[in-house]
Backbone as a ProteinNet text record, in pm:
[ID]
protein_1_A
[PRIMARY]
MFLPAFPHRELRRHLESFAEPGPDGLLFVGERGVPFRRSTFGRRWRKARETVGMPEGFRFYDLRHTGHTLSTRSGATLKDTMVRAGQSSEKAALIYQHSDDDRQQEVAAGLDATVRKARAAAAGRAPDKPSGTNLARIWHATNDR
[TERTIARY]
-94.7	-258	-313	-363.8	-406.6	-516.8	-512.3	-620.2	-687.8	-803.8	-838.9	-800.8	-839.5	-827.9	-856.8	-968	-1048.5	-947.7	-893.9	-846.2	-701.7	-654.5	-468.2	-416.7	-507.8	-415.7	-542.7	-581.3	-606.4	-507.4	-458.6	-380.6	-258.3	-152.5	1.8	-53.3	-141.8	-89.8	-66.8	-155.6	-165.8	-57	-21.5	162.8	252.6	288.5	342.3	318.4	202.2	209.9	198.6	130.8	117.6	219.7	166.1	311.4	439.2	471	609.2	643.6	755.4	831.6	869.7	908.4	886.9	769.4	819	724.3	647.8	795.4	718.1	647.6	666.8	672	501.6	418.7	263.2	218.9	118.9	-19.1	-55.1	-86.4	-141.3	-22.1	79.7	172	59.7	103.7	49.3	205.1	109.2	164	398.1	343.2	554.3	575.1	474.4	635.3	586.3	532.4	508.1	352.9	320.1	165	76.6	-56	-170.4	-143.7	-204.2	-273.3	-434.8	-525.8	-623.1	-705.4	-664.6	-749.2	-721.8	-603	-569.4	-669.3	-611.5	-713.6	-857.9	-837.4	-1051.8	-1101.6	-1004.8	-1075.6	-1029	-927.9	-905	-1039.3	-1111.9	-1173.7	-1328.3	-1289.2	-1464.5	-1449.6	-1347.9	-1353.2	-1303.5	-1244.9	-1270.3	-1451.7	-1478.6	-1593.9	-1728.1	-1742.8	-1836.5	-1713.5	-1642	-1585.8	-1657.9	-1628	-1668.6	-1888.8	-1899.8	-2074.2	-2109.6	-1979.6	-2071.6	-2155.2	-2230.9	-2359.4	-2220.4	-2269.6	-2264.3	-2195	-2198.6	-2166.8	-2165.2	-2078.9	-2006.1	-1898.4	-1833.4	-1665.9	-1558.6	-1454.5	-1341.9	-1332.3	-1396.3	-1346.3	-1509.1	-1598.2	-1687.1	-1646.8	-1517.3	-1487.2	-1469.4	-1425.3	-1421.7	-1523.3	-1615.2	-1770.2	-1778	-1785.2	-1773.8	-1717.2	-1598.7	-1519.7	-1507	-1572	-1549.6	-1709.1	-1857.4	-1976.7	-1993.5	-1859.1	-1854.8	-1767.3	-1654.6	-1611.8	-1661.2	-1819.8	-1887.5	-1908.7	-1986.6	-2092.1	-2016.8	-1936	-1752.8	-1837.5	-1846.5	-1879.3	-1698.4	-1600.3	-1571	-1580.2	-1537.4	-1579.3	-1563.7	-1596.6	-1607.3	-1426.1	-1322.5	-1169.7	-1137.3	-1146.9	-1131.9	-1105.2	-1258.2	-1278.8	-1192.4	-1122.1	-1082.3	-900.2	-819.2	-742.3	-716	-813	-806.1	-744.1	-886.4	-854.7	-770.9	-694.1	-581.1	-702.4	-764	-899.9	-861.3	-845.4	-760.6	-900.1	-1064	-1171.7	-1273.3	-1380.4	-1498.6	-1562.1	-1570.8	-1632.8	-1649.1	-1543.3	-1494.4	-1478.1	-1461.2	-1502.4	-1691	-1705.7	-1820.4	-1925.1	-1876	-1925	-1874.8	-1810.7	-1792.8	-1923.5	-1945.5	-2048.2	-2180.9	-2217.7	-2415.2	-2457	-2584.2	-2680.8	-2811.6	-2861.6	-2918.7	-3037.4	-3165	-3257.9	-3172.9	-3140.4	-3036.2	-3016.6	-2924.6	-2839.2	-2935	-3028.1	-3161.4	-3314.3	-3208.6	-3336.5	-3237.3	-3105.2	-3016	-3021.2	-2951.4	-2952.2	-3128.9	-3271.7	-3354.3	-3394.3	-3279.5	-3329.7	-3238.9	-3157.9	-3059.9	-3104.1	-3110.9	-3203.8	-3274.4	-3405.7	-3429.9	-3486.7	-3294.6	-3255.8	-3222.7	-3125.5	-3062.1	-3183.8	-3238.9	-3375	-3440.7	-3484.1	-3536.4	-3458	-3322.6	-3250.2	-3248.1	-3210.7	-3172.5	-3304.5	-3425.6	-3562.6	-3621.2	-3552.9	-3544.2	-3425.9	-3327.9	-3257	-3305.5	-3386.3	-3427.7	-3576.3	-3589.5	-3725.8	-3684.2	-3567.4	-3511	-3525.1	-3606.4	-3614.4	-3594.4	-3633.9	-3526.1	-3610.4	-3493	-3602.4	-3671.1	-3798.5	-3879.9	-3890.2	-3962.9	-3969	-4120.9	-4069.8	-4195.2	-4294.9	-4439.3	-4572.3	-4567.1	-4637.2	-4731.5	-4706.3	-4801.8	-4863.6	-4747.7	-4692.6	-4558.8	-4444	-4497.7	-4366.4	-4443.2	-4491.8	-4704.2	-4613.6	-4599.4	-4623.7	-4424	-4384.6	-4253.4	-4201.2	-4216.3	-4224.4	-4318.5	-4449.6	-4527.5	-4485.6	-4369.4	-4353.9	-4221.1	-4128.9	-4011	-4001.2	-4158.3	-4155.8	-4296.1	-4371.9	-4484.5	-4435.5	-4358.5	-4306.9	-4350.1
339.5	267.1	194.4	91.8	-1.1	77	2.4	19.4	-43.8	-92.3	-240.3	-269.3	-360	-460.8	-430.3	-338.3	-320.5	-190.6	-73.5	-18.2	-16	-129.7	-161.8	-157.5	-201.1	-222.4	-37.5	-24.8	196.6	232.7	275.1	290.6	252.6	138	145.2	178.2	186.3	272.8	379.6	438.5	612.8	633.2	552.1	626.5	597.9	479.9	459.3	553.7	607.7	695.7	800	899	982.7	1093.5	999.6	1067.1	1110.6	1188.7	1128.3	1034.8	1007.4	860.6	953.8	783.2	793.5	840	787.3	794.3	931.2	1038.8	1152.2	1262.4	1193.8	1213.8	1286.3	1384.6	1388.8	1379.7	1303	1254.2	1316.2	1392.5	1526.9	1583.3	1567.7	1639.3	1679.8	1854.5	1849	1878.4	1894.7	1901.3	1951.4	2056.5	2103.5	2002.7	1929.5	1841.2	1934.7	1970	2128.7	2066.6	2084.7	2056	2187.8	2106	2114.1	2285.4	2416.6	2525.4	2529.3	2526.6	2545.5	2490.3	2648.3	2677.4	2517	2469.4	2392.8	2239.8	2245.8	2102.6	2118.5	2217	2233.1	2146.4	2249.5	2197.2	2090.2	1995.4	1830.8	1748.7	1803.5	1756.5	1750	1840.7	1873.1	1775	1757.3	1615.2	1536.4	1427	1336.3	1315.4	1371.8	1369.9	1297.7	1472.2	1415.4	1325.5	1231.3	1048.7	1012.3	1046.3	838.1	912.7	986.9	1021.1	1089.7	1109.1	1171.9	1287.9	1350.3	1446.1	1619.8	1699	1794.4	1850.9	1871.9	1919.3	1850.9	1738	1657.1	1660	1734.2	1806.9	1704.9	1743	1608.4	1589.7	1736.4	1724.5	1601.4	1605.8	1516.9	1336.7	1334.1	1186.1	1147.7	1264.5	1274.3	1154.3	1217.8	1243.1	1098.8	1040.5	929.4	805.1	846.4	760.4	741	791.3	835.1	715.1	790.4	723.1	528.9	486.7	365.3	336.1	338.3	346.3	266.5	366.6	338.5	197.8	288.2	138.9	-16.4	21.3	-112.7	-182	-93.2	-178.2	-68.2	47	91.7	188.1	177.6	278.2	432.7	533.7	625.1	669.8	537.3	595	569.2	424.8	399.3	525.9	620.3	664.4	820	807.5	948.3	847.8	774.1	735.5	730.6	709.5	707.6	813.8	890.4	1025.1	1191	1113.1	1157.4	1325.4	1339.7	1386.5	1325.6	1502	1481.3	1466	1467.4	1514.6	1443.8	1404.5	1337.2	1391.8	1590.7	1719	1659	1663	1696.7	1524.9	1417.3	1326.3	1273.1	1360.8	1296	1384.8	1483.3	1594	1524.8	1413.2	1378.3	1213.1	1169.9	1076.3	1152.4	1003.6	1076.4	929	916.4	775.1	847.5	699.1	787.9	621.7	644.1	553.3	428	404.9	305.4	215.5	271.4	225.9	252.6	321.8	297	198.6	124.6	29.8	-107.6	-87.2	-195.2	-219.7	-90.6	-119.2	-127.2	-69	-153.4	-324.5	-333	-497.5	-595.2	-483.2	-560.3	-551.9	-416.2	-455.3	-575.1	-539.7	-674.4	-768.2	-815	-983.1	-1022.1	-928.7	-893.7	-920.9	-838	-872.2	-1018	-1048.5	-1166.9	-1301.7	-1263.1	-1393	-1408.4	-1275.1	-1246.7	-1397.3	-1299.8	-1309.5	-1542.6	-1553.3	-1703.7	-1756.3	-1685.8	-1779.2	-1763.9	-1692.2	-1676.4	-1810.1	-1816.4	-1889.4	-1990.1	-2021.2	-2224.8	-2222	-2126.1	-2165.3	-2126.2	-2165	-2102.1	-1956.6	-1807.3	-1734.6	-1700.8	-1609.7	-1677.5	-1507.8	-1498.5	-1473	-1353.1	-1245.4	-1144.5	-1181.2	-1112.7	-1201.6	-1071.7	-1159	-1070	-896.5	-889.5	-759.8	-676.3	-715.4	-685.6	-680.8	-746.6	-690.3	-615.1	-579.2	-466.9	-330.8	-322.8	-237.2	-100.7	-284.5	-235.4	-156.3	-106.7	-124.8	3.8	30.4	123.7	228.6	206.6	272.5	327.9	249.8	339.1	376.3	317.8	452.6	509.7	521.8	662.6	791.5	787.5	991.3	1089.2
1332.9	1350.5	1269.5	1322.2	1136.8	1044.3	897.3	835.2	793.3	751.3	686.3	616.8	530.4	449.3	308.8	289.3	191.1	65.1	122.9	81.8	65.2	73.3	99.1	-76.8	-157.3	-282.3	-372.2	-368.4	-373	-322	-158.5	-127	-207.1	-222.3	-231.6	-375.4	-393.7	-629.2	-598.2	-477.5	-470.7	-453.5	-317.6	-289.2	-428.7	-453.8	-625.8	-679	-767.9	-858.7	-745.6	-752.7	-628.4	-613.2	-418.3	-351.9	-363.8	-208.9	-182.4	-190.9	-196.9	-137.6	-11.4	123.2	213.2	362.2	451.2	570.4	589.1	556.3	557.8	480.4	320.6	232.7	217.2	107	145.4	44.1	70.9	3.9	-129.4	-125.4	-231.1	-263.1	-415.8	-409.8	-630.7	-592.5	-749.9	-875	-950.9	-1093.7	-1141.1	-973.9	-1009.1	-898.2	-773.4	-704.8	-570	-562.5	-428.9	-414.4	-254.3	-208.9	-311.6	-282.1	-329.5	-277.3	-363.2	-245.8	-287.6	-208.4	-133.4	-276.1	-370.7	-468.7	-559	-599.9	-657.8	-603.5	-509.6	-391.8	-405.7	-459.4	-455.1	-612.8	-696.5	-777.8	-810.1	-871.4	-814.9	-701.1	-603.2	-547.6	-634.4	-662.1	-749.6	-825.6	-928.1	-1022.6	-1021.1	-827.3	-823.8	-772.6	-727.6	-656.1	-771.4	-886.6	-1053.3	-1038.9	-1081	-1105.3	-1050.4	-1014	-827.9	-818.8	-813	-882.6	-701.4	-696.9	-516.1	-536.6	-444.1	-458.3	-450.2	-530.6	-543.9	-394.6	-317	-156.3	-56.2	-94.8	-58.5	-21.3	77	22.8	175.9	158.8	127.2	274.8	341	519.9	552.9	423.3	485.6	539.2	405.7	516.8	617	724.5	841.6	899.7	905.3	943.8	884.9	776.9	734.7	820.1	851.7	895.9	1014.5	1066.9	1268.3	1250.2	1144.4	1202.3	1140	1045.2	1006.1	1130.6	1171.4	1336.8	1390.2	1461.1	1556.7	1540.9	1396.9	1359.4	1339	1324.6	1307.7	1494.9	1554.2	1748.2	1775.3	1736	1804	1909.3	1986.9	2071.2	2112.4	2173.4	2153.5	2150.4	2237	2278.9	2175.9	2110.4	1957.7	1934.3	1844.5	1733.2	1770.4	1925.2	1945.4	1917.4	1939.6	1900	1746.6	1671.6	1477.7	1465.1	1519.7	1505.3	1450.1	1653.1	1721.7	1705	1867.5	1902.1	2060.9	2126.1	2255.9	2390.6	2292.7	2322.9	2363.5	2401.9	2391.9	2272	2296.7	2247.1	2095.8	2063.9	1919.9	1876.3	1884.3	1891.3	1813.3	1916.6	1910.5	1837.6	1805.9	1660	1497.9	1457	1394.2	1351.2	1500.5	1440.3	1455.2	1325.4	1289.1	1362.7	1358.4	1288.3	1312.2	1200.5	1134.4	1134.5	986.6	1110.5	1095.6	1019.6	957.5	1105.9	1117.4	1285.9	1375.8	1382.1	1505.8	1526.5	1409.7	1395.9	1401.2	1356.4	1406.2	1518.8	1625.8	1757.4	1858.3	1779.6	1807.4	1824.4	1697.8	1697.8	1806.7	1813.2	1925.4	2075.8	2071.2	2220.4	2243.9	2158.5	2173.1	2193.6	2098.9	2100.3	2206.2	2277.3	2373.2	2531.7	2524	2585.3	2587.1	2478	2419.3	2483.2	2491.6	2516.9	2685.9	2725.5	2844.5	2879.7	2877.6	2896	2910.9	2798.3	2747.5	2877.1	2891.8	2973.4	3139.5	3179.7	3258.2	3314.6	3180.6	3239.6	3152.7	3119.5	3115	2934.7	2865.1	2688.5	2596.7	2502.7	2370.3	2372	2291.2	2293.7	2175.2	2215.4	2111.8	2008.3	1887.3	1829.8	1796.1	1755.8	1794.3	1741.1	1791.2	1710.6	1540.3	1483.3	1373	1412.7	1502.9	1534.4	1588.5	1690.6	1750	1624.1	1518.7	1458.6	1365.5	1318.3	1254.6	1281.3	1504.2	1551.1	1618.9	1516	1550.2	1393.2	1333.6	1158.1	1143.5	1187.8	1235.8	1249.4	1415.6	1484.2	1428.6	1354.8	1264	1124.7	1052.4	995.1	939.9	1063.7	1054.8	1073.5	1016.5	1044	948.5
[MASK]
+++++++++++++++++++++++++++++++++++++++++++++++++++++++++++++++++++++++++++++++++++++++++++++++++++++++++++++++++++++++++++++++++++++++++++++++++

């Protein structure tokens, strides 16, 4: 699997300082060189979560949801996210994908741009910009809930 470039430095530092050596080594090891027990991991996760300012209810497993959602927002297909997460069913992959108002606005804007471009091409002219009235309607449709 390929990883994005942004976490390379942090991952390398973690592997060198905290993980077992080798490709089959554990990523998280307790003080005595053995795997974390569930209770130990929970305490460590809470401390790490507090240190970086994550909300109290944010679970370690929520990182999986975040990863799926960010993958799809970057343009990954459902199959791409399934491969990245090691899932064999679409149903399992869809459980981890989420959409919010910001994403829905991005989708609406993308659809608008696509249709405007196609209409302009069909008419042989440059794409038109939405009018002030249409912008107001779009704003109210997305903010009056």
